[in-house]
Structures are given as structure tokens and as C-alpha cells.
PDB file of N, CA, C and O in Angstrom, chain B, residues numbered from 101:
ATOM      1  N   MET B 101       5.542  30.875 -37.654  1.00  0.00           N
ATOM      2  CA  MET B 101       6.242  29.680 -37.268  1.00  0.00           C
ATOM      3  C   MET B 101       6.436  29.686 -35.755  1.00  0.00           C
ATOM      4  O   MET B 101       6.725  30.729 -35.168  1.00  0.00           O
ATOM      5  N   GLY B 102       6.276  28.505 -35.114  1.00  0.00           N
ATOM      6  CA  GLY B 102       6.403  28.401 -33.659  1.00  0.00           C
ATOM      7  C   GLY B 102       7.846  28.300 -33.207  1.00  0.00           C
ATOM      8  O   GLY B 102       8.763  28.173 -34.018  1.00  0.00           O
ATOM      9  N   LEU B 103       8.025  28.358 -31.920  1.00  0.00           N
ATOM     10  CA  LEU B 103       9.354  28.222 -31.338  1.00  0.00           C
ATOM     11  C   LEU B 103       9.813  26.765 -31.390  1.00  0.00           C
ATOM     12  O   LEU B 103       9.006  25.863 -31.164  1.00  0.00           O
ATOM     13  N   PRO B 104      11.078  26.519 -31.679  1.00  0.00           N
ATOM     14  CA  PRO B 104      11.576  25.140 -31.676  1.00  0.00           C
ATOM     15  C   PRO B 104      11.659  24.614 -30.235  1.00  0.00           C
ATOM     16  O   PRO B 104      11.900  25.380 -29.301  1.00  0.00           O
ATOM     17  N   PHE B 105      11.463  23.333 -30.071  1.00  0.00           N
ATOM     18  CA  PHE B 105      11.573  22.740 -28.745  1.00  0.00           C
ATOM     19  C   PHE B 105      12.242  21.373 -28.845  1.00  0.00           C
ATOM     20  O   PHE B 105      12.266  20.746 -29.904  1.00  0.00           O
ATOM     21  N   LYS B 106      12.777  20.937 -27.724  1.00  0.00           N
ATOM     22  CA  LYS B 106      13.459  19.649 -27.666  1.00  0.00           C
ATOM     23  C   LYS B 106      12.860  18.840 -26.516  1.00  0.00           C
ATOM     24  O   LYS B 106      12.732  19.338 -25.398  1.00  0.00           O
ATOM     25  N   ILE B 107      12.497  17.590 -26.798  1.00  0.00           N
ATOM     26  CA  ILE B 107      11.962  16.710 -25.759  1.00  0.00           C
ATOM     27  C   ILE B 107      13.146  16.071 -25.040  1.00  0.00           C
ATOM     28  O   ILE B 107      13.959  15.381 -25.655  1.00  0.00           O
ATOM     29  N   LYS B 108      13.235  16.306 -23.732  1.00  0.00           N
ATOM     30  CA  LYS B 108      14.364  15.789 -22.965  1.00  0.00           C
ATOM     31  C   LYS B 108      14.047  14.461 -22.287  1.00  0.00           C
ATOM     32  O   LYS B 108      14.930  13.620 -22.113  1.00  0.00           O
ATOM     33  N   LYS B 109      12.800  14.277 -21.911  1.00  0.00           N
ATOM     34  CA  LYS B 109      12.444  13.068 -21.181  1.00  0.00           C
ATOM     35  C   LYS B 109      10.983  12.720 -21.468  1.00  0.00           C
ATOM     36  O   LYS B 109      10.129  13.602 -21.557  1.00  0.00           O
ATOM     37  N   VAL B 110      10.715  11.433 -21.610  1.00  0.00           N
ATOM     38  CA  VAL B 110       9.352  10.966 -21.842  1.00  0.00           C
ATOM     39  C   VAL B 110       9.020   9.927 -20.781  1.00  0.00           C
ATOM     40  O   VAL B 110       9.813   9.024 -20.515  1.00  0.00           O
ATOM     41  N   HIS B 111       7.867  10.056 -20.189  1.00  0.00           N
ATOM     42  CA  HIS B 111       7.378   9.073 -19.222  1.00  0.00           C
ATOM     43  C   HIS B 111       6.115   8.458 -19.817  1.00  0.00           C
ATOM     44  O   HIS B 111       5.026   9.020 -19.698  1.00  0.00           O
ATOM     45  N   ALA B 112       6.267   7.305 -20.455  1.00  0.00           N
ATOM     46  CA  ALA B 112       5.134   6.653 -21.120  1.00  0.00           C
ATOM     47  C   ALA B 112       4.269   5.924 -20.097  1.00  0.00           C
ATOM     48  O   ALA B 112       4.781   5.231 -19.217  1.00  0.00           O
ATOM     49  N   VAL B 113       2.972   6.087 -20.220  1.00  0.00           N
ATOM     50  CA  VAL B 113       2.008   5.445 -19.326  1.00  0.00           C
ATOM     51  C   VAL B 113       0.919   4.834 -20.184  1.00  0.00           C
ATOM     52  O   VAL B 113       0.492   5.422 -21.178  1.00  0.00           O
ATOM     53  N   PHE B 114       0.470   3.647 -19.794  1.00  0.00           N
ATOM     54  CA  PHE B 114      -0.646   3.057 -20.509  1.00  0.00           C
ATOM     55  C   PHE B 114      -1.652   2.543 -19.500  1.00  0.00           C
ATOM     56  O   PHE B 114      -1.315   2.285 -18.345  1.00  0.00           O
ATOM     57  N   GLY B 115      -2.863   2.399 -19.938  1.00  0.00           N
ATOM     58  CA  GLY B 115      -3.921   1.875 -19.085  1.00  0.00           C
ATOM     59  C   GLY B 115      -4.353   0.503 -19.552  1.00  0.00           C
ATOM     60  O   GLY B 115      -4.315   0.193 -20.742  1.00  0.00           O
ATOM     61  N   TRP B 116      -4.758  -0.303 -18.615  1.00  0.00           N
ATOM     62  CA  TRP B 116      -5.264  -1.628 -18.945  1.00  0.00           C
ATOM     63  C   TRP B 116      -6.481  -1.864 -18.085  1.00  0.00           C
ATOM     64  O   TRP B 116      -6.470  -1.583 -16.887  1.00  0.00           O
ATOM     65  N   LYS B 117      -7.518  -2.375 -18.686  1.00  0.00           N
ATOM     66  CA  LYS B 117      -8.729  -2.656 -17.934  1.00  0.00           C
ATOM     67  C   LYS B 117      -9.132  -4.095 -18.175  1.00  0.00           C
ATOM     68  O   LYS B 117      -9.247  -4.546 -19.315  1.00  0.00           O
ATOM     69  N   TRP B 118      -9.341  -4.795 -17.100  1.00  0.00           N
ATOM     70  CA  TRP B 118      -9.786  -6.175 -17.187  1.00  0.00           C
ATOM     71  C   TRP B 118     -11.246  -6.176 -17.591  1.00  0.00           C
ATOM     72  O   TRP B 118     -12.032  -5.365 -17.100  1.00  0.00           O
ATOM     73  N   SER B 119     -11.605  -7.068 -18.470  1.00  0.00           N
ATOM     74  CA  SER B 119     -12.973  -7.142 -18.971  1.00  0.00           C
ATOM     75  C   SER B 119     -13.649  -8.395 -18.454  1.00  0.00           C
ATOM     76  O   SER B 119     -13.059  -9.476 -18.470  1.00  0.00           O
ATOM     77  N   ILE B 120     -14.879  -8.258 -17.998  1.00  0.00           N
ATOM     78  CA  ILE B 120     -15.650  -9.387 -17.496  1.00  0.00           C
ATOM     79  C   ILE B 120     -15.921 -10.406 -18.604  1.00  0.00           C
ATOM     80  O   ILE B 120     -16.291 -11.544 -18.317  1.00  0.00           O
ATOM     81  N   ASP B 121     -15.740 -10.010 -19.861  1.00  0.00           N
ATOM     82  CA  ASP B 121     -15.957 -10.913 -20.995  1.00  0.00           C
ATOM     83  C   ASP B 121     -14.744 -11.790 -21.287  1.00  0.00           C
ATOM     84  O   ASP B 121     -14.800 -12.644 -22.171  1.00  0.00           O
ATOM     85  N   GLN B 122     -13.669 -11.594 -20.567  1.00  0.00           N
ATOM     86  CA  GLN B 122     -12.472 -12.395 -20.801  1.00  0.00           C
ATOM     87  C   GLN B 122     -12.699 -13.841 -20.397  1.00  0.00           C
ATOM     88  O   GLN B 122     -13.592 -14.148 -19.607  1.00  0.00           O
ATOM     89  N   ILE B 123     -11.894 -14.709 -20.940  1.00  0.00           N
ATOM     90  CA  ILE B 123     -11.979 -16.143 -20.690  1.00  0.00           C
ATOM     91  C   ILE B 123     -10.834 -16.564 -19.773  1.00  0.00           C
ATOM     92  O   ILE B 123      -9.699 -16.120 -19.943  1.00  0.00           O
ATOM     93  N   CYS B 124     -11.136 -17.414 -18.807  1.00  0.00           N
ATOM     94  CA  CYS B 124     -10.102 -17.990 -17.949  1.00  0.00           C
ATOM     95  C   CYS B 124      -9.215 -18.877 -18.817  1.00  0.00           C
ATOM     96  O   CYS B 124      -9.712 -19.758 -19.518  1.00  0.00           O
ATOM     97  N   GLY B 125      -7.917 -18.649 -18.774  1.00  0.00           N
ATOM     98  CA  GLY B 125      -6.986 -19.411 -19.596  1.00  0.00           C
ATOM     99  C   GLY B 125      -6.833 -20.863 -19.179  1.00  0.00           C
ATOM    100  O   GLY B 125      -6.222 -21.650 -19.902  1.00  0.00           O
ATOM    101  N   ILE B 126      -7.372 -21.228 -18.035  1.00  0.00           N
ATOM    102  CA  ILE B 126      -7.258 -22.605 -17.553  1.00  0.00           C
ATOM    103  C   ILE B 126      -8.505 -23.411 -17.893  1.00  0.00           C
ATOM    104  O   ILE B 126      -8.406 -24.463 -18.525  1.00  0.00           O
ATOM    105  N   CYS B 127      -9.684 -22.927 -17.478  1.00  0.00           N
ATOM    106  CA  CYS B 127     -10.916 -23.705 -17.699  1.00  0.00           C
ATOM    107  C   CYS B 127     -11.662 -23.296 -18.967  1.00  0.00           C
ATOM    108  O   CYS B 127     -12.598 -23.979 -19.384  1.00  0.00           O
ATOM    109  N   GLN B 128     -11.255 -22.188 -19.581  1.00  0.00           N
ATOM    110  CA  GLN B 128     -11.868 -21.673 -20.812  1.00  0.00           C
ATOM    111  C   GLN B 128     -13.313 -21.203 -20.619  1.00  0.00           C
ATOM    112  O   GLN B 128     -14.067 -21.114 -21.587  1.00  0.00           O
ATOM    113  N   GLN B 129     -13.702 -20.904 -19.374  1.00  0.00           N
ATOM    114  CA  GLN B 129     -15.025 -20.350 -19.082  1.00  0.00           C
ATOM    115  C   GLN B 129     -14.897 -18.833 -18.946  1.00  0.00           C
ATOM    116  O   GLN B 129     -13.821 -18.314 -18.651  1.00  0.00           O
ATOM    117  N   ASN B 130     -16.001 -18.137 -19.163  1.00  0.00           N
ATOM    118  CA  ASN B 130     -16.041 -16.693 -18.999  1.00  0.00           C
ATOM    119  C   ASN B 130     -15.682 -16.343 -17.555  1.00  0.00           C
ATOM    120  O   ASN B 130     -16.168 -16.990 -16.627  1.00  0.00           O
ATOM    121  N   LEU B 131     -14.842 -15.332 -17.353  1.00  0.00           N
ATOM    122  CA  LEU B 131     -14.439 -14.941 -16.002  1.00  0.00           C
ATOM    123  C   LEU B 131     -15.594 -14.384 -15.179  1.00  0.00           C
ATOM    124  O   LEU B 131     -15.515 -14.345 -13.951  1.00  0.00           O
ATOM    125  N   GLY B 132     -16.654 -13.957 -15.833  1.00  0.00           N
ATOM    126  CA  GLY B 132     -17.822 -13.450 -15.125  1.00  0.00           C
ATOM    127  C   GLY B 132     -18.738 -14.548 -14.627  1.00  0.00           C
ATOM    128  O   GLY B 132     -19.730 -14.273 -13.951  1.00  0.00           O
ATOM    129  N   GLU B 133     -18.417 -15.792 -14.954  1.00  0.00           N
ATOM    130  CA  GLU B 133     -19.224 -16.938 -14.527  1.00  0.00           C
ATOM    131  C   GLU B 133     -18.349 -17.904 -13.736  1.00  0.00           C
ATOM    132  O   GLU B 133     -17.122 -17.832 -13.796  1.00  0.00           O
ATOM    133  N   MET B 134     -18.983 -18.802 -13.000  1.00  0.00           N
ATOM    134  CA  MET B 134     -18.228 -19.808 -12.254  1.00  0.00           C
ATOM    135  C   MET B 134     -17.677 -20.863 -13.202  1.00  0.00           C
ATOM    136  O   MET B 134     -18.270 -21.150 -14.241  1.00  0.00           O
ATOM    137  N   CYS B 135     -16.540 -21.435 -12.835  1.00  0.00           N
ATOM    138  CA  CYS B 135     -16.021 -22.565 -13.605  1.00  0.00           C
ATOM    139  C   CYS B 135     -16.859 -23.801 -13.288  1.00  0.00           C
ATOM    140  O   CYS B 135     -17.621 -23.801 -12.320  1.00  0.00           O
ATOM    141  N   SER B 136     -16.729 -24.824 -14.073  1.00  0.00           N
ATOM    142  CA  SER B 136     -17.583 -26.007 -13.927  1.00  0.00           C
ATOM    143  C   SER B 136     -17.314 -26.791 -12.642  1.00  0.00           C
ATOM    144  O   SER B 136     -18.153 -27.596 -12.238  1.00  0.00           O
ATOM    145  N   ASP B 137     -16.173 -26.580 -11.991  1.00  0.00           N
ATOM    146  CA  ASP B 137     -15.851 -27.300 -10.754  1.00  0.00           C
ATOM    147  C   ASP B 137     -16.371 -26.620  -9.491  1.00  0.00           C
ATOM    148  O   ASP B 137     -16.416 -27.249  -8.434  1.00  0.00           O
ATOM    149  N   CYS B 138     -16.762 -25.362  -9.576  1.00  0.00           N
ATOM    150  CA  CYS B 138     -17.143 -24.605  -8.382  1.00  0.00           C
ATOM    151  C   CYS B 138     -18.632 -24.697  -8.072  1.00  0.00           C
ATOM    152  O   CYS B 138     -19.468 -24.837  -8.964  1.00  0.00           O
ATOM    153  N   GLN B 139     -18.932 -24.615  -6.786  1.00  0.00           N
ATOM    154  CA  GLN B 139     -20.310 -24.661  -6.313  1.00  0.00           C
ATOM    155  C   GLN B 139     -20.796 -23.295  -5.814  1.00  0.00           C
ATOM    156  O   GLN B 139     -22.001 -23.078  -5.686  1.00  0.00           O
ATOM    157  N   HIS B 140     -19.883 -22.395  -5.538  1.00  0.00           N
ATOM    158  CA  HIS B 140     -20.243 -21.097  -4.964  1.00  0.00           C
ATOM    159  C   HIS B 140     -19.414 -19.994  -5.626  1.00  0.00           C
ATOM    160  O   HIS B 140     -18.210 -20.162  -5.822  1.00  0.00           O
ATOM    161  N   PRO B 141     -20.047 -18.868  -5.971  1.00  0.00           N
ATOM    162  CA  PRO B 141     -19.327 -17.793  -6.682  1.00  0.00           C
ATOM    163  C   PRO B 141     -18.115 -17.237  -5.934  1.00  0.00           C
ATOM    164  O   PRO B 141     -17.155 -16.805  -6.572  1.00  0.00           O
ATOM    165  N   ILE B 142     -18.132 -17.236  -4.613  1.00  0.00           N
ATOM    166  CA  ILE B 142     -17.029 -16.632  -3.867  1.00  0.00           C
ATOM    167  C   ILE B 142     -15.725 -17.413  -4.046  1.00  0.00           C
ATOM    168  O   ILE B 142     -14.646 -16.823  -3.992  1.00  0.00           O
ATOM    169  N   GLU B 143     -15.809 -18.732  -4.260  1.00  0.00           N
ATOM    170  CA  GLU B 143     -14.590 -19.515  -4.470  1.00  0.00           C
ATOM    171  C   GLU B 143     -14.097 -19.424  -5.907  1.00  0.00           C
ATOM    172  O   GLU B 143     -13.006 -19.898  -6.226  1.00  0.00           O
ATOM    173  N   CYS B 144     -14.897 -18.819  -6.767  1.00  0.00           N
ATOM    174  CA  CYS B 144     -14.560 -18.765  -8.187  1.00  0.00           C
ATOM    175  C   CYS B 144     -14.440 -17.333  -8.697  1.00  0.00           C
ATOM    176  O   CYS B 144     -14.632 -17.077  -9.886  1.00  0.00           O
ATOM    177  N   LYS B 145     -14.125 -16.401  -7.803  1.00  0.00           N
ATOM    178  CA  LYS B 145     -13.982 -15.019  -8.253  1.00  0.00           C
ATOM    179  C   LYS B 145     -12.716 -14.869  -9.084  1.00  0.00           C
ATOM    180  O   LYS B 145     -11.737 -15.577  -8.846  1.00  0.00           O
ATOM    181  N   PRO B 146     -12.719 -13.975 -10.037  1.00  0.00           N
ATOM    182  CA  PRO B 146     -11.530 -13.759 -10.870  1.00  0.00           C
ATOM    183  C   PRO B 146     -10.413 -13.056 -10.098  1.00  0.00           C
ATOM    184  O   PRO B 146     -10.671 -12.294  -9.166  1.00  0.00           O
ATOM    185  N   CYS B 147      -9.188 -13.320 -10.496  1.00  0.00           N
ATOM    186  CA  CYS B 147      -8.044 -12.616  -9.929  1.00  0.00           C
ATOM    187  C   CYS B 147      -7.068 -12.302 -11.060  1.00  0.00           C
ATOM    188  O   CYS B 147      -7.021 -12.992 -12.078  1.00  0.00           O
ATOM    189  N   LEU B 148      -6.305 -11.260 -10.853  1.00  0.00           N
ATOM    190  CA  LEU B 148      -5.349 -10.778 -11.846  1.00  0.00           C
ATOM    191  C   LEU B 148      -3.946 -10.931 -11.280  1.00  0.00           C
ATOM    192  O   LEU B 148      -3.689 -10.552 -10.137  1.00  0.00           O
ATOM    193  N   GLY B 149      -3.039 -11.484 -12.074  1.00  0.00           N
ATOM    194  CA  GLY B 149      -1.657 -11.654 -11.628  1.00  0.00           C
ATOM    195  C   GLY B 149      -0.795 -10.449 -11.957  1.00  0.00           C
ATOM    196  O   GLY B 149      -1.214  -9.555 -12.693  1.00  0.00           O
ATOM    197  N   ASN B 150       0.408 -10.429 -11.412  1.00  0.00           N
ATOM    198  CA  ASN B 150       1.361  -9.350 -11.714  1.00  0.00           C
ATOM    199  C   ASN B 150       1.656  -9.253 -13.200  1.00  0.00           C
ATOM    200  O   ASN B 150       2.050  -8.195 -13.692  1.00  0.00           O
ATOM    201  N   CYS B 151       1.467 -10.348 -13.912  1.00  0.00           N
ATOM    202  CA  CYS B 151       1.718 -10.376 -15.356  1.00  0.00           C
ATOM    203  C   CYS B 151       0.502  -9.903 -16.158  1.00  0.00           C
ATOM    204  O   CYS B 151       0.544  -9.878 -17.388  1.00  0.00           O
ATOM    205  N   ASN B 152      -0.574  -9.530 -15.469  1.00  0.00           N
ATOM    206  CA  ASN B 152      -1.830  -9.048 -16.063  1.00  0.00           C
ATOM    207  C   ASN B 152      -2.639 -10.135 -16.764  1.00  0.00           C
ATOM    208  O   ASN B 152      -3.468  -9.825 -17.620  1.00  0.00           O
ATOM    209  N   HIS B 153      -2.414 -11.397 -16.421  1.00  0.00           N
ATOM    210  CA  HIS B 153      -3.285 -12.467 -16.890  1.00  0.00           C
ATOM    211  C   HIS B 153      -4.308 -12.752 -15.795  1.00  0.00           C
ATOM    212  O   HIS B 153      -3.972 -12.773 -14.611  1.00  0.00           O
ATOM    213  N   ALA B 154      -5.553 -12.971 -16.199  1.00  0.00           N
ATOM    214  CA  ALA B 154      -6.641 -13.181 -15.242  1.00  0.00           C
ATOM    215  C   ALA B 154      -7.146 -14.617 -15.315  1.00  0.00           C
ATOM    216  O   ALA B 154      -7.238 -15.209 -16.390  1.00  0.00           O
ATOM    217  N   TYR B 155      -7.472 -15.162 -14.141  1.00  0.00           N
ATOM    218  CA  TYR B 155      -7.988 -16.523 -14.017  1.00  0.00           C
ATOM    219  C   TYR B 155      -9.033 -16.559 -12.915  1.00  0.00           C
ATOM    220  O   TYR B 155      -9.091 -15.661 -12.075  1.00  0.00           O
ATOM    221  N   HIS B 156      -9.861 -17.602 -12.920  1.00  0.00           N
ATOM    222  CA  HIS B 156     -10.704 -17.854 -11.755  1.00  0.00           C
ATOM    223  C   HIS B 156      -9.771 -18.207 -10.596  1.00  0.00           C
ATOM    224  O   HIS B 156      -8.767 -18.894 -10.786  1.00  0.00           O
ATOM    225  N   LEU B 157     -10.104 -17.742  -9.414  1.00  0.00           N
ATOM    226  CA  LEU B 157      -9.281 -18.024  -8.238  1.00  0.00           C
ATOM    227  C   LEU B 157      -9.132 -19.533  -8.029  1.00  0.00           C
ATOM    228  O   LEU B 157      -8.033 -20.017  -7.760  1.00  0.00           O
ATOM    229  N   HIS B 158     -10.221 -20.266  -8.149  1.00  0.00           N
ATOM    230  CA  HIS B 158     -10.178 -21.721  -7.977  1.00  0.00           C
ATOM    231  C   HIS B 158      -9.238 -22.366  -8.997  1.00  0.00           C
ATOM    232  O   HIS B 158      -8.443 -23.238  -8.646  1.00  0.00           O
ATOM    233  N   CYS B 159      -9.326 -21.947 -10.232  1.00  0.00           N
ATOM    234  CA  CYS B 159      -8.496 -22.535 -11.293  1.00  0.00           C
ATOM    235  C   CYS B 159      -7.011 -22.282 -11.057  1.00  0.00           C
ATOM    236  O   CYS B 159      -6.202 -23.202 -11.167  1.00  0.00           O
ATOM    237  N   ILE B 160      -6.649 -21.047 -10.737  1.00  0.00           N
ATOM    238  CA  ILE B 160      -5.230 -20.734 -10.546  1.00  0.00           C
ATOM    239  C   ILE B 160      -4.705 -21.358  -9.256  1.00  0.00           C
ATOM    240  O   ILE B 160      -3.529 -21.715  -9.178  1.00  0.00           O
ATOM    241  N   ASN B 161      -5.566 -21.492  -8.240  1.00  0.00           N
ATOM    242  CA  ASN B 161      -5.135 -22.168  -7.013  1.00  0.00           C
ATOM    243  C   ASN B 161      -4.808 -23.632  -7.290  1.00  0.00           C
ATOM    244  O   ASN B 161      -3.828 -24.158  -6.763  1.00  0.00           O
ATOM    245  N   GLN B 162      -5.614 -24.289  -8.104  1.00  0.00           N
ATOM    246  CA  GLN B 162      -5.336 -25.674  -8.493  1.00  0.00           C
ATOM    247  C   GLN B 162      -4.025 -25.736  -9.287  1.00  0.00           C
ATOM    248  O   GLN B 162      -3.199 -26.622  -9.067  1.00  0.00           O
ATOM    249  N   TRP B 163      -3.849 -24.795 -10.205  1.00  0.00           N
ATOM    250  CA  TRP B 163      -2.649 -24.763 -11.047  1.00  0.00           C
ATOM    251  C   TRP B 163      -1.382 -24.600 -10.205  1.00  0.00           C
ATOM    252  O   TRP B 163      -0.384 -25.282 -10.434  1.00  0.00           O
ATOM    253  N   THR B 164      -1.433 -23.685  -9.224  1.00  0.00           N
ATOM    254  CA  THR B 164      -0.230 -23.384  -8.441  1.00  0.00           C
ATOM    255  C   THR B 164       0.136 -24.496  -7.454  1.00  0.00           C
ATOM    256  O   THR B 164       1.165 -24.408  -6.784  1.00  0.00           O
ATOM    257  N   LYS B 165      -0.677 -25.518  -7.357  1.00  0.00           N
ATOM    258  CA  LYS B 165      -0.292 -26.684  -6.547  1.00  0.00           C
ATOM    259  C   LYS B 165       0.842 -27.457  -7.224  1.00  0.00           C
ATOM    260  O   LYS B 165       1.597 -28.167  -6.561  1.00  0.00           O
ATOM    261  N   THR B 166       0.955 -27.316  -8.541  1.00  0.00           N
ATOM    262  CA  THR B 166       1.998 -28.037  -9.277  1.00  0.00           C
ATOM    263  C   THR B 166       2.995 -27.118  -9.982  1.00  0.00           C
ATOM    264  O   THR B 166       4.049 -27.579 -10.421  1.00  0.00           O
ATOM    265  N   SER B 167       2.679 -25.828 -10.098  1.00  0.00           N
ATOM    266  CA  SER B 167       3.574 -24.890 -10.773  1.00  0.00           C
ATOM    267  C   SER B 167       3.443 -23.504 -10.153  1.00  0.00           C
ATOM    268  O   SER B 167       2.340 -23.085  -9.801  1.00  0.00           O
ATOM    269  N   SER B 168       4.541 -22.801 -10.019  1.00  0.00           N
ATOM    270  CA  SER B 168       4.509 -21.442  -9.468  1.00  0.00           C
ATOM    271  C   SER B 168       4.518 -20.390 -10.570  1.00  0.00           C
ATOM    272  O   SER B 168       4.693 -19.201 -10.301  1.00  0.00           O
ATOM    273  N   GLU B 169       4.328 -20.832 -11.818  1.00  0.00           N
ATOM    274  CA  GLU B 169       4.372 -19.925 -12.963  1.00  0.00           C
ATOM    275  C   GLU B 169       2.988 -19.702 -13.550  1.00  0.00           C
ATOM    276  O   GLU B 169       2.113 -20.563 -13.452  1.00  0.00           O
ATOM    277  N   CYS B 170       2.799 -18.540 -14.161  1.00  0.00           N
ATOM    278  CA  CYS B 170       1.565 -18.245 -14.890  1.00  0.00           C
ATOM    279  C   CYS B 170       1.443 -19.230 -16.056  1.00  0.00           C
ATOM    280  O   CYS B 170       2.419 -19.450 -16.772  1.00  0.00           O
ATOM    281  N   PRO B 171       0.263 -19.827 -16.260  1.00  0.00           N
ATOM    282  CA  PRO B 171       0.091 -20.774 -17.364  1.00  0.00           C
ATOM    283  C   PRO B 171       0.256 -20.146 -18.750  1.00  0.00           C
ATOM    284  O   PRO B 171       0.548 -20.855 -19.713  1.00  0.00           O
ATOM    285  N   MET B 172       0.075 -18.840 -18.864  1.00  0.00           N
ATOM    286  CA  MET B 172       0.154 -18.170 -20.163  1.00  0.00           C
ATOM    287  C   MET B 172       1.568 -17.719 -20.523  1.00  0.00           C
ATOM    288  O   MET B 172       2.039 -17.956 -21.635  1.00  0.00           O
ATOM    289  N   CYS B 173       2.242 -17.065 -19.568  1.00  0.00           N
ATOM    290  CA  CYS B 173       3.523 -16.435 -19.905  1.00  0.00           C
ATOM    291  C   CYS B 173       4.720 -17.003 -19.148  1.00  0.00           C
ATOM    292  O   CYS B 173       5.860 -16.651 -19.449  1.00  0.00           O
ATOM    293  N   ARG B 174       4.483 -17.863 -18.188  1.00  0.00           N
ATOM    294  CA  ARG B 174       5.527 -18.523 -17.390  1.00  0.00           C
ATOM    295  C   ARG B 174       6.266 -17.595 -16.424  1.00  0.00           C
ATOM    296  O   ARG B 174       7.309 -17.965 -15.886  1.00  0.00           O
ATOM    297  N   MET B 175       5.725 -16.380 -16.201  1.00  0.00           N
ATOM    298  CA  MET B 175       6.295 -15.522 -15.156  1.00  0.00           C
ATOM    299  C   MET B 175       5.897 -16.097 -13.802  1.00  0.00           C
ATOM    300  O   MET B 175       4.909 -16.825 -13.705  1.00  0.00           O
ATOM    301  N   PHE B 176       6.660 -15.774 -12.753  1.00  0.00           N
ATOM    302  CA  PHE B 176       6.302 -16.211 -11.410  1.00  0.00           C
ATOM    303  C   PHE B 176       4.895 -15.703 -11.103  1.00  0.00           C
ATOM    304  O   PHE B 176       4.621 -14.514 -11.270  1.00  0.00           O
ATOM    305  N   TRP B 177       3.999 -16.586 -10.658  1.00  0.00           N
ATOM    306  CA  TRP B 177       2.609 -16.194 -10.406  1.00  0.00           C
ATOM    307  C   TRP B 177       2.471 -15.566  -9.033  1.00  0.00           C
ATOM    308  O   TRP B 177       2.862 -16.154  -8.025  1.00  0.00           O
ATOM    309  N   LYS B 178       1.916 -14.374  -9.003  1.00  0.00           N
ATOM    310  CA  LYS B 178       1.558 -13.693  -7.768  1.00  0.00           C
ATOM    311  C   LYS B 178       0.315 -12.870  -8.054  1.00  0.00           C
ATOM    312  O   LYS B 178       0.266 -12.131  -9.037  1.00  0.00           O
ATOM    313  N   VAL B 179      -0.699 -12.997  -7.189  1.00  0.00           N
ATOM    314  CA  VAL B 179      -1.943 -12.251  -7.386  1.00  0.00           C
ATOM    315  C   VAL B 179      -1.696 -10.777  -7.126  1.00  0.00           C
ATOM    316  O   VAL B 179      -1.133 -10.394  -6.100  1.00  0.00           O
ATOM    317  N   LYS B 180      -2.130  -9.957  -8.074  1.00  0.00           N
ATOM    318  CA  LYS B 180      -2.031  -8.507  -7.936  1.00  0.00           C
ATOM    319  C   LYS B 180      -3.348  -7.926  -7.439  1.00  0.00           C
ATOM    320  O   LYS B 180      -3.360  -6.967  -6.666  1.00  0.00           O
ATOM    321  N   GLU B 181      -4.461  -8.514  -7.887  1.00  0.00           N
ATOM    322  CA  GLU B 181      -5.773  -7.947  -7.558  1.00  0.00           C
ATOM    323  C   GLU B 181      -6.846  -9.029  -7.636  1.00  0.00           C
ATOM    324  O   GLU B 181      -6.813  -9.898  -8.508  1.00  0.00           O
ATOM    325  N   TYR B 182      -7.801  -8.956  -6.701  1.00  0.00           N
ATOM    326  CA  TYR B 182      -8.969  -9.842  -6.710  1.00  0.00           C
ATOM    327  C   TYR B 182     -10.181  -9.040  -7.163  1.00  0.00           C
ATOM    328  O   TYR B 182     -10.275  -7.845  -6.882  1.00  0.00           O
ATOM    329  N   PHE B 183     -11.100  -9.682  -7.857  1.00  0.00           N
ATOM    330  CA  PHE B 183     -12.331  -9.034  -8.302  1.00  0.00           C
ATOM    331  C   PHE B 183     -13.513  -9.739  -7.673  1.00  0.00           C
ATOM    332  O   PHE B 183     -13.481 -10.951  -7.461  1.00  0.00           O
ATOM    333  N   LEU B 184     -14.540  -8.995  -7.381  1.00  0.00           N
ATOM    334  CA  LEU B 184     -15.748  -9.590  -6.794  1.00  0.00           C
ATOM    335  C   LEU B 184     -16.789  -9.836  -7.833  1.00  0.00           C
ATOM    336  O   LEU B 184     -17.870 -10.332  -7.517  1.00  0.00           O
TER     337      LEU B 184
END
């Protein structure tokens, strides 16, 4: 039989990976492709918010002209990361 032990503290960590197969919640197009309004890939690159929802940059920029909240969860929208 082993020695008894007591867990005093737990630091839970999880990983999340954005997938190129995800769909933009605004235009419903694949995040790996341009939305139907864009003419150039650089204006339509995906971005991830602090809430971990991803959108095309063009789509979320249009959205934030009328709302400062994420369209999915209503948290204050702030870009956490851009993807190329």
C-alpha cells in the first residue's frame, strides 16, 4: 500500500486551438477563406477575441461599428490575436 497524500492546491490549465475549419459567426463562411464582401485576403484575415470567438477581421470590424460586444456571447469585444 502507498503513502497517503493530500492535495492542497490545484492549478487547472486547458488548451484551446483555433481551427481553420471554423466558420465566421457573422458571414457564415469558412475562416480559412475570404468572406463574400472582401476583395483581398489581407482585409479578411481571421482574428480571435478575448472571449475566444473567431471572426473575419472585415466582418467583426463592420459589426463593431454598431456594437462593442461579441456577436456570440455579448462580452466586450477586443481582439486577442490576428491570424495570417
